[in-house]
Structure formats: structure tokens, C-alpha cells
ZADO-1210 file (C-alpha; in nm, 4 decimals, padded with zeros to 6 digits):
<atoms>
<atom x="21.3205" y="09.5489" z="07.6681" code="MET" pos="1"/>
<atom x="21.4017" y="09.8715" z="07.4978" code="ARG" pos="2"/>
<atom x="21.6298" y="10.1157" z="07.6824" code="PRO" pos="3"/>
<atom x="21.3563" y="10.3796" z="07.6905" code="ARG" pos="4"/>
<atom x="21.1159" y="10.1444" z="07.8676" code="ARG" pos="5"/>
<atom x="21.3848" y="10.0553" z="08.1193" code="ILE" pos="6"/>
<atom x="21.4431" y="10.4254" z="08.1882" code="LEU" pos="7"/>
<atom x="21.0689" y="10.4852" z="08.2339" code="HIS" pos="8"/>
<atom x="21.0435" y="10.1908" z="08.4716" code="ALA" pos="9"/>
<atom x="21.3428" y="10.3153" z="08.6708" code="ALA" pos="10"/>
<atom x="21.2128" y="10.6717" z="08.7030" code="LEU" pos="11"/>
<atom x="20.8491" y="10.5826" z="08.7744" code="LEU" pos="12"/>
<atom x="20.8985" y="10.5426" z="09.1541" code="PRO" pos="13"/>
<atom x="21.0513" y="10.8917" z="09.1679" code="LEU" pos="14"/>
<atom x="20.7426" y="11.0545" z="09.0182" code="LEU" pos="15"/>
<atom x="20.5162" y="11.0409" z="09.3280" code="PRO" pos="16"/>
<atom x="20.8030" y="11.1605" z="09.5465" code="VAL" pos="17"/>
<atom x="20.8712" y="11.4563" z="09.3181" code="ALA" pos="18"/>
<atom x="20.5028" y="11.5479" z="09.2958" code="LEU" pos="19"/>
<atom x="20.4644" y="11.5284" z="09.6727" code="PHE" pos="20"/>
<atom x="20.7690" y="11.7517" z="09.7226" code="ALA" pos="21"/>
<atom x="20.6365" y="12.0031" z="09.4698" code="LEU" pos="22"/>
<atom x="20.2972" y="12.0145" z="09.6405" code="GLY" pos="23"/>
<atom x="20.4551" y="12.0469" z="09.9832" code="TRP" pos="24"/>
<atom x="20.6742" y="12.3372" z="09.8732" code="LEU" pos="25"/>
<atom x="20.3681" y="12.5013" z="09.7205" code="GLY" pos="26"/>
<atom x="20.1790" y="12.4746" z="10.0483" code="LEU" pos="27"/>
<atom x="20.4733" y="12.6173" z="10.2421" code="VAL" pos="28"/>
<atom x="20.4948" y="12.9128" z="10.0031" code="ALA" pos="29"/>
<atom x="20.1193" y="12.9695" z="10.0228" code="PHE" pos="30"/>
<atom x="20.1246" y="12.9635" z="10.4043" code="ARG" pos="31"/>
<atom x="20.3986" y="13.2246" z="10.4085" code="GLN" pos="32"/>
<atom x="20.2060" y="13.4431" z="10.1655" code="ALA" pos="33"/>
<atom x="19.8933" y="13.4024" z="10.3780" code="LEU" pos="34"/>
<atom x="20.0789" y="13.5407" z="10.6782" code="GLN" pos="35"/>
<atom x="20.1719" y="13.8481" z="10.4726" code="ALA" pos="36"/>
<atom x="19.8075" y="13.9217" z="10.3912" code="GLY" pos="37"/>
<atom x="19.5174" y="13.8046" z="10.1799" code="TRP" pos="38"/>
<atom x="19.6267" y="14.0009" z="09.8710" code="ARG" pos="39"/>
<atom x="19.9679" y="13.8400" z="09.8723" code="ASP" pos="40"/>
<atom x="19.8047" y="13.5007" z="09.9273" code="ALA" pos="41"/>
<atom x="19.5757" y="13.5584" z="09.6288" code="LEU" pos="42"/>
<atom x="19.8703" y="13.6427" z="09.4057" code="LEU" pos="43"/>
<atom x="20.0615" y="13.3418" z="09.5370" code="MET" pos="44"/>
<atom x="19.7633" y="13.1138" z="09.4756" code="ALA" pos="45"/>
<atom x="19.7415" y="13.2364" z="09.1166" code="TRP" pos="46"/>
<atom x="20.1127" y="13.1708" z="09.0652" code="THR" pos="47"/>
<atom x="20.0980" y="12.8288" z="09.2313" code="LEU" pos="48"/>
<atom x="19.8064" y="12.7299" z="09.0092" code="ALA" pos="49"/>
<atom x="20.0511" y="12.7281" z="08.7196" code="PHE" pos="50"/>
<atom x="20.3779" y="12.6375" z="08.8903" code="VAL" pos="51"/>
<atom x="20.2357" y="12.3464" z="09.0913" code="VAL" pos="52"/>
<atom x="19.9051" y="12.2744" z="08.9195" code="GLY" pos="53"/>
<atom x="20.0402" y="12.2309" z="08.5685" code="LEU" pos="54"/>
<atom x="20.2974" y="11.9597" z="08.6514" code="PRO" pos="55"/>
<atom x="20.0376" y="11.7825" z="08.8662" code="LEU" pos="56"/>
<atom x="19.7881" y="11.7941" z="08.5778" code="ALA" pos="57"/>
<atom x="20.0390" y="11.6688" z="08.3205" code="LEU" pos="58"/>
<atom x="20.0714" y="11.3295" z="08.4861" code="VAL" pos="59"/>
<atom x="19.7047" y="11.2225" z="08.4515" code="PRO" pos="60"/>
<atom x="19.6895" y="11.3779" z="08.1058" code="LEU" pos="61"/>
<atom x="19.9913" y="11.1743" z="07.9940" code="ALA" pos="62"/>
<atom x="19.8383" y="10.8569" z="08.1354" code="VAL" pos="63"/>
<atom x="19.5073" y="10.9295" z="07.9630" code="ALA" pos="64"/>
<atom x="19.6827" y="10.9948" z="07.6327" code="GLY" pos="65"/>
<atom x="19.8833" y="10.6756" z="07.6642" code="ARG" pos="66"/>
<atom x="19.5742" y="10.4623" z="07.7256" code="THR" pos="67"/>
<atom x="19.3822" y="10.6307" z="07.4459" code="ARG" pos="68"/>
<atom x="19.6619" y="10.5737" z="07.1922" code="ARG" pos="69"/>
<atom x="19.6531" y="10.1986" z="07.2376" code="GLY" pos="70"/>
<atom x="19.9325" y="09.9469" z="07.1989" code="PRO" pos="71"/>
<atom x="20.2495" y="10.0523" z="07.0222" code="GLU" pos="72"/>
<atom x="20.3039" y="09.9138" z="06.6770" code="ARG" pos="73"/>
<atom x="20.6330" y="09.7425" z="06.6260" code="THR" pos="74"/>
<atom x="20.6084" y="09.6958" z="06.2488" code="ARG" pos="75"/>
<atom x="20.6439" y="09.9704" z="05.9934" code="ILE" pos="76"/>
<atom x="20.3642" y="09.9483" z="05.7406" code="ILE" pos="77"/>
<atom x="20.4149" y="10.1635" z="05.4293" code="PRO" pos="78"/>
<atom x="20.1251" y="10.3550" z="05.2815" code="SER" pos="79"/>
<atom x="19.9389" y="10.1978" z="04.9926" code="ALA" pos="80"/>
<atom x="20.1316" y="10.2226" z="04.6671" code="GLY" pos="81"/>
<atom x="20.4588" y="10.3274" z="04.8315" code="GLY" pos="82"/>
<atom x="20.7896" y="10.1662" z="04.7491" code="LYS" pos="83"/>
<atom x="20.9864" y="09.9935" z="05.0195" code="ILE" pos="84"/>
<atom x="21.3553" y="10.0854" z="04.9889" code="PRO" pos="85"/>
</atoms>
């Protein structure tokens, strides 16, 4: 196995834990803003949409891009007419 694949396999179990912690901290921050008033909660919700929502959205987008790309090619195929050094 390539070292990069080993690193991905080792870090994959940490991903759900990190996403859960990020979501939990977002909910705690939103609850505190809600106690301060609805205007503060609205501003906090807008901020959390980017701070929490973007990392949560990147995971399914990365998985979708990986499945769409297909299998990795291990051979290097030069373009037609190119010289191989």
C-alpha cells in the first residue's frame, strides 16, 4: 500500500468524531446566542452556516468526487506522438 492510503485509512475513524465535535460546539454556541436574543441568534446562525456547514458539506462532496473520478490509473500513458524520455 502507498503511504498516502495508509494515512487516509488511519485518519478515517477520526473524521466522524471531529465532525460530531464541530457540530456539538456549533449547537452550544447557537444556544448561547439564542439566550442573548433572536438577533444575536440570527447572526450566529449565519456564521455557523459557514463555520460548521462548510466542513460538513466538504465530506460528502469529496466522496462524490472520488466516486465520480473512477479508479486511479497506475500507468503513465504519454499523449499521442510524444517522446518517452
